[in-house]
Short mmCIF file of the C-alpha atoms (twelve columns), coordinates in Angstrom:
data_MODEL
# 
_entry.id   MODEL 
# 
loop_
_atom_site.group_PDB 
_atom_site.id 
_atom_site.type_symbol 
_atom_site.label_atom_id 
_atom_site.label_alt_id 
_atom_site.label_comp_id 
_atom_site.label_asym_id 
_atom_site.label_seq_id 
_atom_site.Cartn_x 
_atom_site.Cartn_y 
_atom_site.Cartn_z 
_atom_site.pdbx_PDB_model_num 
ATOM 1   C CA . UNK A 1   48.285 -27.789 241.755 1 
ATOM 2   C CA . UNK A 2   50.465 -28.076 244.861 1 
ATOM 3   C CA . UNK A 3   49.140 -25.831 247.636 1 
ATOM 4   C CA . UNK A 4   51.476 -24.144 250.094 1 
ATOM 5   C CA . UNK A 5   50.749 -25.009 253.718 1 
ATOM 6   C CA . UNK A 6   48.063 -27.502 252.717 1 
ATOM 7   C CA . UNK A 7   46.583 -29.708 255.443 1 
ATOM 8   C CA . UNK A 8   44.876 -33.021 254.666 1 
ATOM 9   C CA . UNK A 9   41.352 -33.369 256.032 1 
ATOM 10  C CA . UNK A 10  41.121 -36.986 257.219 1 
ATOM 11  C CA . UNK A 11  37.324 -36.761 257.301 1 
ATOM 12  C CA . UNK A 12  37.166 -36.329 253.525 1 
ATOM 13  C CA . UNK A 13  38.250 -38.689 250.698 1 
ATOM 14  C CA . UNK A 14  42.041 -38.647 250.696 1 
ATOM 15  C CA . UNK A 15  43.286 -39.626 247.239 1 
ATOM 16  C CA . UNK A 16  42.832 -36.273 245.529 1 
ATOM 17  C CA . UNK A 17  43.984 -34.332 248.590 1 
ATOM 18  C CA . UNK A 18  47.463 -35.779 249.122 1 
ATOM 19  C CA . UNK A 19  48.819 -34.383 245.866 1 
ATOM 20  C CA . UNK A 20  48.515 -30.861 247.239 1 
ATOM 21  C CA . UNK A 21  51.076 -31.626 249.960 1 
ATOM 22  C CA . UNK A 22  53.963 -31.217 247.531 1 
ATOM 23  C CA . UNK A 23  57.342 -31.787 249.174 1 
ATOM 24  C CA . UNK A 24  55.623 -32.266 252.545 1 
ATOM 25  C CA . UNK A 25  54.038 -35.489 251.297 1 
ATOM 26  C CA . UNK A 26  57.111 -37.619 252.083 1 
ATOM 27  C CA . UNK A 27  57.074 -36.617 255.742 1 
ATOM 28  C CA . UNK A 28  53.284 -36.841 256.037 1 
ATOM 29  C CA . UNK A 29  52.953 -40.321 254.540 1 
ATOM 30  C CA . UNK A 30  55.539 -41.772 256.953 1 
ATOM 31  C CA . UNK A 31  53.667 -40.575 260.031 1 
ATOM 32  C CA . UNK A 32  51.425 -43.638 260.421 1 
ATOM 33  C CA . UNK A 33  47.919 -43.649 261.811 1 
ATOM 34  C CA . UNK A 34  47.453 -46.971 263.608 1 
ATOM 35  C CA . UNK A 35  43.793 -47.894 263.302 1 
ATOM 36  C CA . UNK A 36  41.978 -50.908 261.897 1 
ATOM 37  C CA . UNK A 37  39.407 -48.555 260.399 1 
ATOM 38  C CA . UNK A 38  40.699 -47.303 257.082 1 
ATOM 39  C CA . UNK A 39  40.008 -43.884 255.560 1 
ATOM 40  C CA . UNK A 40  37.786 -43.196 252.600 1 
ATOM 41  C CA . UNK A 41  39.663 -42.850 249.322 1 
ATOM 42  C CA . UNK A 42  37.051 -41.696 246.791 1 
ATOM 43  C CA . UNK A 43  33.685 -39.984 246.821 1 
ATOM 44  C CA . UNK A 44  32.452 -42.520 244.263 1 
ATOM 45  C CA . UNK A 45  31.176 -45.719 245.878 1 
ATOM 46  C CA . UNK A 46  32.248 -47.710 242.811 1 
ATOM 47  C CA . UNK A 47  35.885 -46.621 242.905 1 
ATOM 48  C CA . UNK A 48  35.910 -46.944 246.671 1 
ATOM 49  C CA . UNK A 49  34.718 -50.551 246.357 1 
ATOM 50  C CA . UNK A 50  37.582 -51.399 243.979 1 
ATOM 51  C CA . UNK A 51  40.137 -50.373 246.617 1 
ATOM 52  C CA . UNK A 52  38.781 -52.786 249.253 1 
ATOM 53  C CA . UNK A 53  40.000 -56.400 249.215 1 
ATOM 54  C CA . UNK A 54  39.725 -59.167 251.801 1 
ATOM 55  C CA . UNK A 55  42.943 -61.182 252.135 1 
ATOM 56  C CA . UNK A 56  41.415 -64.550 251.219 1 
ATOM 57  C CA . UNK A 57  40.368 -63.233 247.805 1 
ATOM 58  C CA . UNK A 58  44.001 -63.441 246.667 1 
ATOM 59  C CA . UNK A 59  44.508 -67.232 246.987 1 
ATOM 60  C CA . UNK A 60  40.890 -67.889 245.973 1 
ATOM 61  C CA . UNK A 61  41.259 -66.030 242.681 1 
ATOM 62  C CA . UNK A 62  44.878 -66.638 241.732 1 
ATOM 63  C CA . UNK A 63  45.689 -70.189 242.862 1 
ATOM 64  C CA . UNK A 64  43.376 -71.679 240.182 1 
ATOM 65  C CA . UNK A 65  45.241 -69.572 237.613 1 
ATOM 66  C CA . UNK A 66  48.537 -70.936 238.957 1 
ATOM 67  C CA . UNK A 67  47.243 -74.504 238.569 1 
ATOM 68  C CA . UNK A 68  46.021 -73.784 235.044 1 
ATOM 69  C CA . UNK A 69  49.390 -72.356 233.985 1 
ATOM 70  C CA . UNK A 70  51.255 -75.337 235.424 1 
ATOM 71  C CA . UNK A 71  48.868 -77.773 233.738 1 
ATOM 72  C CA . UNK A 72  49.627 -76.140 230.386 1 
ATOM 73  C CA . UNK A 73  53.320 -76.987 230.689 1 
ATOM 74  C CA . UNK A 74  52.444 -80.521 231.820 1 
ATOM 75  C CA . UNK A 75  50.257 -81.024 228.739 1 
ATOM 76  C CA . UNK A 76  53.155 -79.836 226.610 1 
ATOM 77  C CA . UNK A 77  55.208 -82.823 227.746 1 
ATOM 78  C CA . UNK A 78  57.237 -81.712 230.745 1 
ATOM 79  C CA . UNK A 79  57.798 -84.093 233.642 1 
ATOM 80  C CA . UNK A 80  56.872 -83.272 237.221 1 
ATOM 81  C CA . UNK A 81  60.521 -82.727 238.286 1 
ATOM 82  C CA . UNK A 82  60.930 -80.280 235.398 1 
ATOM 83  C CA . UNK A 83  57.716 -78.513 236.370 1 
ATOM 84  C CA . UNK A 84  58.913 -78.293 239.967 1 
ATOM 85  C CA . UNK A 85  62.148 -76.611 238.896 1 
ATOM 86  C CA . UNK A 86  60.256 -74.126 236.715 1 
ATOM 87  C CA . UNK A 87  57.871 -73.218 239.524 1 
ATOM 88  C CA . UNK A 88  60.720 -72.806 242.014 1 
ATOM 89  C CA . UNK A 89  62.593 -70.604 239.555 1 
ATOM 90  C CA . UNK A 90  59.433 -68.546 238.989 1 
ATOM 91  C CA . UNK A 91  59.095 -68.027 242.748 1 
ATOM 92  C CA . UNK A 92  62.776 -67.058 242.936 1 
ATOM 93  C CA . UNK A 93  62.303 -64.483 240.178 1 
ATOM 94  C CA . UNK A 94  59.281 -63.113 242.031 1 
ATOM 95  C CA . UNK A 95  61.323 -62.516 245.197 1 
ATOM 96  C CA . UNK A 96  63.630 -60.275 243.170 1 
ATOM 97  C CA . UNK A 97  60.688 -58.484 241.531 1 
ATOM 98  C CA . UNK A 98  59.115 -58.037 244.960 1 
ATOM 99  C CA . UNK A 99  62.298 -56.479 246.351 1 
ATOM 100 C CA . UNK A 100 62.970 -54.159 243.410 1 
ATOM 101 C CA . UNK A 101 59.367 -52.950 243.204 1 
ATOM 102 C CA . UNK A 102 59.216 -52.292 246.934 1 
ATOM 103 C CA . UNK A 103 62.545 -50.516 247.104 1 
ATOM 104 C CA . UNK A 104 62.642 -48.506 243.886 1 
ATOM 105 C CA . UNK A 105 58.987 -47.959 242.920 1 
ATOM 106 C CA . UNK A 106 56.993 -48.131 246.135 1 
ATOM 107 C CA . UNK A 107 59.525 -45.938 247.942 1 
ATOM 108 C CA . UNK A 108 60.220 -43.460 245.173 1 
ATOM 109 C CA . UNK A 109 60.257 -39.873 246.418 1 
ATOM 110 C CA . UNK A 110 57.636 -37.634 244.808 1 
ATOM 111 C CA . UNK A 111 56.571 -34.029 245.201 1 
ATOM 112 C CA . UNK A 112 54.321 -33.253 242.226 1 
ATOM 113 C CA . UNK A 113 50.551 -33.423 242.523 1 
ATOM 114 C CA . UNK A 114 50.075 -36.532 240.364 1 
ATOM 115 C CA . UNK A 115 53.268 -38.135 241.610 1 
ATOM 116 C CA . UNK A 116 52.037 -37.909 245.200 1 
ATOM 117 C CA . UNK A 117 48.555 -39.069 244.226 1 
ATOM 118 C CA . UNK A 118 49.739 -42.135 242.322 1 
ATOM 119 C CA . UNK A 119 52.290 -43.044 244.984 1 
ATOM 120 C CA . UNK A 120 49.640 -42.823 247.685 1 
ATOM 121 C CA . UNK A 121 47.390 -45.189 245.742 1 
ATOM 122 C CA . UNK A 122 50.179 -47.695 245.075 1 
ATOM 123 C CA . UNK A 123 51.934 -47.822 248.436 1 
ATOM 124 C CA . UNK A 124 51.775 -44.599 250.411 1 
ATOM 125 C CA . UNK A 125 48.347 -45.437 251.813 1 
ATOM 126 C CA . UNK A 126 49.787 -48.607 253.342 1 
ATOM 127 C CA . UNK A 127 52.464 -46.672 255.209 1 
ATOM 128 C CA . UNK A 128 49.981 -44.032 256.349 1 
ATOM 129 C CA . UNK A 129 47.418 -46.622 257.500 1 
ATOM 130 C CA . UNK A 130 49.477 -49.813 258.042 1 
ATOM 131 C CA . UNK A 131 46.707 -51.676 259.881 1 
ATOM 132 C CA . UNK A 132 43.984 -51.100 257.281 1 
ATOM 133 C CA . UNK A 133 43.120 -54.751 256.646 1 
ATOM 134 C CA . UNK A 134 41.032 -54.107 253.526 1 
ATOM 135 C CA . UNK A 135 43.778 -52.239 251.693 1 
ATOM 136 C CA . UNK A 136 46.711 -54.458 252.534 1 
ATOM 137 C CA . UNK A 137 46.661 -56.958 249.664 1 
ATOM 138 C CA . UNK A 138 46.791 -55.911 246.022 1 
ATOM 139 C CA . UNK A 139 43.302 -55.579 244.463 1 
ATOM 140 C CA . UNK A 140 42.622 -58.431 241.990 1 
ATOM 141 C CA . UNK A 141 41.292 -55.978 239.412 1 
ATOM 142 C CA . UNK A 142 44.647 -54.181 239.355 1 
ATOM 143 C CA . UNK A 143 46.555 -57.478 239.212 1 
ATOM 144 C CA . UNK A 144 44.407 -58.618 236.294 1 
ATOM 145 C CA . UNK A 145 45.197 -55.434 234.387 1 
ATOM 146 C CA . UNK A 146 48.910 -56.211 234.798 1 
ATOM 147 C CA . UNK A 147 48.595 -59.921 233.958 1 
ATOM 148 C CA . UNK A 148 46.260 -60.003 230.985 1 
ATOM 149 C CA . UNK A 149 48.510 -58.067 228.563 1 
ATOM 150 C CA . UNK A 150 51.089 -60.805 229.118 1 
ATOM 151 C CA . UNK A 151 49.567 -63.320 226.722 1 
ATOM 152 C CA . UNK A 152 51.599 -66.361 227.556 1 
ATOM 153 C CA . UNK A 153 52.489 -67.557 224.114 1 
ATOM 154 C CA . UNK A 154 51.563 -66.445 220.632 1 
ATOM 155 C CA . UNK A 155 52.707 -68.691 217.803 1 
ATOM 156 C CA . UNK A 156 52.853 -67.114 214.381 1 
ATOM 157 C CA . UNK A 157 53.364 -68.518 210.910 1 
ATOM 158 C CA . UNK A 158 52.569 -72.128 211.867 1 
ATOM 159 C CA . UNK A 159 50.660 -72.783 208.670 1 
ATOM 160 C CA . UNK A 160 53.378 -71.277 206.532 1 
ATOM 161 C CA . UNK A 161 56.020 -73.559 208.067 1 
ATOM 162 C CA . UNK A 162 53.978 -76.697 208.700 1 
ATOM 163 C CA . UNK A 163 55.555 -78.455 205.755 1 
ATOM 164 C CA . UNK A 164 59.042 -77.742 207.103 1 
ATOM 165 C CA . UNK A 165 58.140 -79.260 210.439 1 
ATOM 166 C CA . UNK A 166 56.498 -82.329 208.899 1 
ATOM 167 C CA . UNK A 167 59.610 -83.025 206.830 1 
ATOM 168 C CA . UNK A 168 61.813 -83.081 209.933 1 
ATOM 169 C CA . UNK A 169 63.382 -86.386 210.881 1 
ATOM 170 C CA . UNK A 170 62.300 -86.042 214.508 1 
ATOM 171 C CA . UNK A 171 59.678 -88.675 215.383 1 
ATOM 172 C CA . UNK A 172 57.394 -86.156 217.119 1 
ATOM 173 C CA . UNK A 173 57.732 -83.387 214.553 1 
ATOM 174 C CA . UNK A 174 54.144 -83.674 213.311 1 
ATOM 175 C CA . UNK A 175 52.117 -80.537 213.743 1 
ATOM 176 C CA . UNK A 176 48.400 -79.927 213.574 1 
ATOM 177 C CA . UNK A 177 47.272 -76.781 211.792 1 
ATOM 178 C CA . UNK A 178 43.499 -76.788 212.123 1 
ATOM 179 C CA . UNK A 179 43.843 -73.830 214.457 1 
ATOM 180 C CA . UNK A 180 46.655 -71.295 214.762 1 
ATOM 181 C CA . UNK A 181 47.347 -72.436 218.283 1 
ATOM 182 C CA . UNK A 182 46.383 -75.695 219.948 1 
ATOM 183 C CA . UNK A 183 47.707 -76.419 223.404 1 
ATOM 184 C CA . UNK A 184 46.768 -80.088 223.436 1 
ATOM 185 C CA . UNK A 185 47.845 -81.229 219.956 1 
ATOM 186 C CA . UNK A 186 50.882 -79.144 219.106 1 
ATOM 187 C CA . UNK A 187 54.150 -80.988 219.962 1 
ATOM 188 C CA . UNK A 188 56.001 -78.043 221.431 1 
ATOM 189 C CA . UNK A 189 59.243 -79.908 221.918 1 
ATOM 190 C CA . UNK A 190 59.454 -80.232 218.155 1 
ATOM 191 C CA . UNK A 191 58.926 -76.490 217.828 1 
ATOM 192 C CA . UNK A 192 61.814 -75.910 220.209 1 
ATOM 193 C CA . UNK A 193 64.036 -78.098 218.025 1 
ATOM 194 C CA . UNK A 194 62.950 -76.175 214.945 1 
ATOM 195 C CA . UNK A 195 63.231 -72.544 216.044 1 
ATOM 196 C CA . UNK A 196 63.092 -71.247 212.489 1 
ATOM 197 C CA . UNK A 197 59.620 -72.642 211.905 1 
ATOM 198 C CA . UNK A 198 57.898 -70.580 214.532 1 
ATOM 199 C CA . UNK A 199 58.111 -67.127 216.010 1 
ATOM 200 C CA . UNK A 200 57.179 -67.068 219.664 1 
ATOM 201 C CA . UNK A 201 56.293 -63.751 221.234 1 
ATOM 202 C CA . UNK A 202 55.409 -62.760 224.741 1 
ATOM 203 C CA . UNK A 203 53.093 -59.794 224.530 1 
ATOM 204 C CA . UNK A 204 54.449 -57.618 227.308 1 
ATOM 205 C CA . UNK A 205 56.665 -54.593 227.593 1 
ATOM 206 C CA . UNK A 206 59.634 -56.847 228.313 1 
ATOM 207 C CA . UNK A 207 60.436 -60.006 226.326 1 
ATOM 208 C CA . UNK A 208 60.923 -63.007 228.566 1 
ATOM 209 C CA . UNK A 209 63.485 -65.534 227.398 1 
ATOM 210 C CA . UNK A 210 61.603 -68.787 227.753 1 
ATOM 211 C CA . UNK A 211 60.364 -71.506 225.439 1 
ATOM 212 C CA . UNK A 212 56.661 -71.916 224.626 1 
ATOM 213 C CA . UNK A 213 56.381 -74.968 226.868 1 
ATOM 214 C CA . UNK A 214 58.211 -73.572 229.900 1 
ATOM 215 C CA . UNK A 215 56.686 -70.098 229.958 1 
ATOM 216 C CA . UNK A 216 53.323 -71.105 231.509 1 
ATOM 217 C CA . UNK A 217 54.939 -72.941 234.441 1 
ATOM 218 C CA . UNK A 218 57.434 -70.121 234.992 1 
ATOM 219 C CA . UNK A 219 54.612 -67.596 234.988 1 
ATOM 220 C CA . UNK A 220 52.612 -69.828 237.319 1 
ATOM 221 C CA . UNK A 221 55.568 -70.003 239.691 1 
ATOM 222 C CA . UNK A 222 55.900 -66.237 239.676 1 
ATOM 223 C CA . UNK A 223 52.182 -65.861 240.315 1 
ATOM 224 C CA . UNK A 224 52.425 -68.372 243.166 1 
ATOM 225 C CA . UNK A 225 55.251 -66.269 244.600 1 
ATOM 226 C CA . UNK A 226 52.977 -63.236 244.435 1 
ATOM 227 C CA . UNK A 227 50.199 -65.082 246.297 1 
ATOM 228 C CA . UNK A 228 52.703 -66.100 248.979 1 
ATOM 229 C CA . UNK A 229 53.843 -62.479 249.182 1 
ATOM 230 C CA . UNK A 230 50.381 -60.994 249.686 1 
ATOM 231 C CA . UNK A 231 49.236 -63.631 252.184 1 
ATOM 232 C CA . UNK A 232 52.507 -63.362 254.128 1 
ATOM 233 C CA . UNK A 233 52.265 -59.573 254.112 1 
ATOM 234 C CA . UNK A 234 48.754 -59.704 255.549 1 
ATOM 235 C CA . UNK A 235 49.917 -62.124 258.240 1 
ATOM 236 C CA . UNK A 236 52.775 -59.816 259.206 1 
ATOM 237 C CA . UNK A 237 50.257 -57.104 260.067 1 
ATOM 238 C CA . UNK A 238 47.310 -59.066 261.403 1 
ATOM 239 C CA . UNK A 239 48.508 -62.592 262.198 1 
ATOM 240 C CA . UNK A 240 48.601 -63.933 265.730 1 
ATOM 241 C CA . UNK A 241 51.238 -66.713 265.836 1 
ATOM 242 C CA . UNK A 242 50.941 -69.368 268.520 1 
ATOM 243 C CA . UNK A 243 52.885 -72.343 269.786 1 
ATOM 244 C CA . UNK A 244 50.446 -74.645 267.976 1 
ATOM 245 C CA . UNK A 245 51.795 -73.675 264.554 1 
ATOM 246 C CA . UNK A 246 52.965 -76.763 262.589 1 
ATOM 247 C CA . UNK A 247 56.732 -77.282 262.710 1 
ATOM 248 C CA . UNK A 248 57.255 -76.968 258.945 1 
ATOM 249 C CA . UNK A 249 55.349 -73.657 258.877 1 
ATOM 250 C CA . UNK A 250 57.228 -72.456 261.944 1 
ATOM 251 C CA . UNK A 251 60.564 -73.164 260.223 1 
ATOM 252 C CA . UNK A 252 59.443 -71.168 257.193 1 
ATOM 253 C CA . UNK A 253 58.318 -68.238 259.315 1 
ATOM 254 C CA . UNK A 254 61.598 -68.203 261.220 1 
ATOM 255 C CA . UNK A 255 63.596 -68.479 257.984 1 
ATOM 256 C CA . UNK A 256 62.392 -65.095 256.757 1 
ATOM 257 C CA . UNK A 257 63.065 -63.399 260.070 1 
ATOM 258 C CA . UNK A 258 66.535 -62.154 260.961 1 
ATOM 259 C CA . UNK A 259 67.117 -63.417 264.495 1 
ATOM 260 C CA . UNK A 260 66.135 -66.330 266.695 1 
ATOM 261 C CA . UNK A 261 62.736 -66.799 268.255 1 
ATOM 262 C CA . UNK A 262 59.331 -67.133 266.674 1 
ATOM 263 C CA . UNK A 263 56.529 -64.970 268.005 1 
ATOM 264 C CA . UNK A 264 58.572 -61.845 268.730 1 
ATOM 265 C CA . UNK A 265 60.827 -61.524 265.679 1 
ATOM 266 C CA . UNK A 266 58.801 -62.704 262.716 1 
ATOM 267 C CA . UNK A 267 56.600 -59.638 262.515 1 
ATOM 268 C CA . UNK A 268 59.197 -57.257 263.957 1 
ATOM 269 C CA . UNK A 269 61.346 -57.449 260.823 1 
ATOM 270 C CA . UNK A 270 58.580 -55.941 258.711 1 
ATOM 271 C CA . UNK A 271 57.010 -53.649 261.288 1 
ATOM 272 C CA . UNK A 272 60.411 -52.015 261.828 1 
ATOM 273 C CA . UNK A 273 60.235 -51.055 258.157 1 
ATOM 274 C CA . UNK A 274 56.985 -49.231 258.871 1 
ATOM 275 C CA . UNK A 275 57.673 -47.545 262.177 1 
ATOM 276 C CA . UNK A 276 61.444 -47.130 262.507 1 
ATOM 277 C CA . UNK A 277 63.638 -47.521 259.421 1 
ATOM 278 C CA . UNK A 278 61.681 -47.086 256.190 1 
ATOM 279 C CA . UNK A 279 64.809 -47.304 254.032 1 
ATOM 280 C CA . UNK A 280 65.659 -50.854 255.175 1 
ATOM 281 C CA . UNK A 281 63.934 -54.225 255.197 1 
ATOM 282 C CA . UNK A 282 62.225 -54.239 251.787 1 
ATOM 283 C CA . UNK A 283 61.815 -58.015 251.566 1 
ATOM 284 C CA . UNK A 284 58.473 -59.527 252.561 1 
ATOM 285 C CA . UNK A 285 58.654 -63.229 251.737 1 
ATOM 286 C CA . UNK A 286 62.431 -63.322 252.087 1 
ATOM 287 C CA . UNK A 287 65.216 -61.191 253.520 1 
ATOM 288 C CA . UNK A 288 67.673 -62.635 250.991 1 
ATOM 289 C CA . UNK A 289 67.815 -59.606 248.685 1 
ATOM 290 C CA . UNK A 290 68.119 -57.255 251.662 1 
ATOM 291 C CA . UNK A 291 71.249 -59.184 252.589 1 
ATOM 292 C CA . UNK A 292 72.554 -59.112 249.007 1 
ATOM 293 C CA . UNK A 293 72.030 -55.371 248.494 1 
ATOM 294 C CA . UNK A 294 72.886 -54.186 251.990 1 
ATOM 295 C CA . UNK A 295 69.426 -53.072 253.103 1 
ATOM 296 C CA . UNK A 296 69.051 -55.555 255.946 1 
ATOM 297 C CA . UNK A 297 68.197 -53.780 259.226 1 
ATOM 298 C CA . UNK A 298 70.799 -54.149 261.937 1 
ATOM 299 C CA . UNK A 299 69.906 -56.957 264.325 1 
ATOM 300 C CA . UNK A 300 70.492 -54.668 267.304 1 
ATOM 301 C CA . UNK A 301 67.960 -52.209 265.918 1 
ATOM 302 C CA . UNK A 302 65.297 -54.838 265.390 1 
ATOM 303 C CA . UNK A 303 65.728 -56.211 268.887 1 
ATOM 304 C CA . UNK A 304 64.896 -52.824 270.404 1 
ATOM 305 C CA . UNK A 305 61.201 -53.539 269.818 1 
ATOM 306 C CA . UNK A 306 61.144 -56.379 272.346 1 
# 
């Protein structure tokens, strides 16, 4: 399906064209077109609509989910300091996920028709049209598809082992079995002390090692990290920093840059990744993993954009 000498027609929907580029796709996708007007992806208006997302939809949709996840762990008996640690750890895990996805999946080299097509949908379109404001954040529909299979906690065999739990000497080992799973009445700390009485599964492709009561807050922290990532990413492309920025926000913005100064270097770190050195600077919310894995752009190189 790859066509020799194929040329993309920018006046037609792009998604099903880019696959024909074959090995030329890698060079083509890293020749950015700087325009706030994005291209059309699909002929279908429905599928086209699903690719367009305003930035404020991300915090509006996902922050309530973050709060709900955190409240689940609170109802299960965890203190606020414990919740804070779980959320911080979830954000930390997200920074690593963010780095690995960006470096190894979003920048994978493809040359087949479907490889090019899928890569363009996931990340290639952002490098080709870096200033397209409606295709900068991840569409909520796609995020939901990834999140919903991860059913936070599924407790099996509670009824079969209720008697074993009730006979425990722990003062809070009572368990209610009117329903297979009850967030508000089930004393999860007792379940953690009686691991044989319950089988906890996380329905995803990868098992996450966490207890039933900590998993929601950890997931909420990771989701909060994702929201920070998408909002920060949008700001890097379209934000206009000023001297009126609050000091605490200014310190955060400077902390993820790689040299001194505020207005000039904050966005430069990421924009260098787009326009100069695509194989460096994969971190968005933090440059920590770039430092750890040796993909931090040289400071001299980043300062050339002044």
